[in-house]
ROLUMMAR-335547 format. One record per atom (N, C-alpha, C): x, y, z. Coordinates in steps of 0.2 Angstrom, whole numbers, padded with zeros to 4 digits, always signed. Layout:
<atoms>
XYZ
...
</atoms>
This chain:
<atoms>
-0004-0013+0125
-0005-0016+0119
-0011-0016+0113
-0016-0017+0116
-0022-0018+0113
-0022-0009+0110
-0022-0006+0115
-0021+0001+0113
-0017+0001+0107
-0012+0000+0106
-0007+0001+0100
-0012-0003+0095
-0013-0008+0094
-0017-0011+0089
-0023-0007+0086
-0027-0005+0090
-0034-0001+0089
-0029+0004+0085
-0025+0008+0087
-0021+0014+0083
-0019+0012+0076
-0017+0007+0076
-0015+0004+0070
-0019+0003+0067
-0026+0001+0068
-0031+0001+0063
-0035+0006+0061
-0035+0009+0065
-0037+0016+0066
-0033+0021+0058
-0027+0020+0058
-0023+0023+0054
-0024+0020+0048
-0024+0015+0048
-0026+0011+0042
-0030+0013+0039
-0036+0014+0041
-0042+0017+0039
-0043+0023+0038
-0040+0027+0041
-0036+0035+0040
-0034+0036+0034
-0028+0034+0034
-0023+0034+0029
-0026+0031+0020
-0030+0027+0021
-0031+0025+0013
-0041+0024+0015
-0041+0027+0014
-0050+0026+0015
-0053+0022+0009
-0050+0023+0003
-0052+0018-0003
-0052+0012-0002
-0046+0008+0001
-0044+0003+0004
-0048+0000+0008
-0050+0004+0014
-0053+0002+0017
-0060+0001+0017
-0064+0005+0011
-0071+0006+0009
-0071-0002+0004
-0066-0002+0001
-0067-0009-0005
-0067-0013+0000
-0061-0015+0004
-0063-0021+0006
-0069-0024+0012
-0070-0017+0015
-0080-0018+0018
-0084-0020+0012
-0084-0016+0007
-0088-0017+0001
-0087-0025-0001
-0081-0027-0003
-0080-0033-0005
-0082-0041+0000
-0081-0039+0007
-0083-0043+0010
-0090-0043+0013
-0093-0038+0013
-0101-0037+0013
-0104-0039+0008
-0103-0040+0002
-0106-0041-0004
-0105-0049-0003
-0100-0051-0003
-0098-0059-0004
-0101-0061+0002
-0102-0059+0009
-0103-0061+0014
-0113-0062+0012
-0114-0059+0010
-0121-0057+0012
-0124-0062+0005
-0121-0064+0000
-0123-0066-0006
-0123-0074-0004
-0117-0076+0000
-0117-0083+0002
-0124-0084+0008
-0124-0078+0013
-0126-0079+0019
-0134-0080+0017
-0137-0077+0011
-0144-0076+0010
-0145-0084+0003
-0139-0087+0003
-0141-0093-0002
-0139-0091-0010
-0139-0085-0010
-0139-0082-0017
-0132-0085-0022
-0128-0087-0020
-0120-0090-0023
-0119-0094-0018
-0115-0100-0021
-0113-0105-0016
-0106-0101-0012
-0107-0103-0006
-0100-0101-0003
-0093-0102-0008
-0091-0107-0012
-0085-0106-0016
-0085-0101-0020
-0091-0098-0022
-0090-0092-0027
-0088-0087-0021
-0093-0086-0017
-0090-0080-0012
-0082-0080-0011
-0080-0085-0009
-0072-0086-0009
-0069-0086-0014
-0071-0083-0021
-0068-0083-0026
-0069-0076-0026
-0073-0073-0025
-0075-0066-0026
-0070-0062-0023
-0070-0066-0016
-0064-0061-0012
-0058-0063-0014
-0056-0069-0016
-0049-0071-0019
-0047-0066-0024
-0053-0063-0028
-0050-0059-0034
-0051-0051-0030
-0058-0051-0027
-0058-0043-0028
-0054-0041-0022
-0051-0043-0017
-0047-0040-0011
-0040-0039-0015
-0035-0042-0020
-0030-0040-0022
-0032-0035-0027
-0038-0035-0030
-0040-0030-0035
-0038-0022-0033
-0043-0023-0025
-0044-0017-0022
-0038-0014-0019
-0033-0018-0016
-0026-0017-0014
-0021-0014-0021
-0023-0019-0026
-0018-0015-0033
-0021-0008-0036
-0028-0006-0036
-0030-0001-0037
-0028+0003-0033
-0029+0005-0023
-0026+0008-0020
-0017+0010-0021
-0014+0005-0024
-0007+0006-0024
-0007+0011-0030
-0010+0009-0034
-0010+0014-0041
-0014+0020-0040
-0018+0023-0037
-0021+0028-0033
-0014+0031-0030
-0009+0028-0027
-0006+0032-0022
+0000+0034-0028
+0001+0030-0031
+0008+0032-0036
+0005+0039-0041
-0002+0036-0042
-0004+0044-0046
-0004+0049-0042
-0007+0050-0036
-0007+0057-0032
+0002+0056-0032
+0005+0052-0030
+0012+0055-0030
+0016+0060-0035
+0014+0055-0043
+0016+0060-0049
+0014+0067-0049
+0009+0067-0047
+0004+0073-0048
+0007+0078-0047
+0009+0085-0051
+0011+0089-0049
+0008+0093-0043
+0011+0096-0037
+0005+0099-0033
+0004+0105-0036
-0003+0107-0038
-0005+0114-0041
-0007+0119-0037
-0006+0119-0029
-0008+0124-0025
-0003+0129-0025
+0003+0129-0027
+0009+0133-0027
+0007+0137-0033
</atoms>
């Protein structure tokens, strides 16, 4: 059971590197700002609330753009 969960998590990262990197970056920045006391925790939460859906939307748009682009190899 745990092995299947790990495989699925790895699959998510491998399938869409941009989304994984964007999520890690957003969480790291918001966490660092809150942990260091540079921003209040509510602001870090707001940053995550805005950044995570934005990353997901950009990931979906990139997938659509890739799917619509003609195959240039052939």
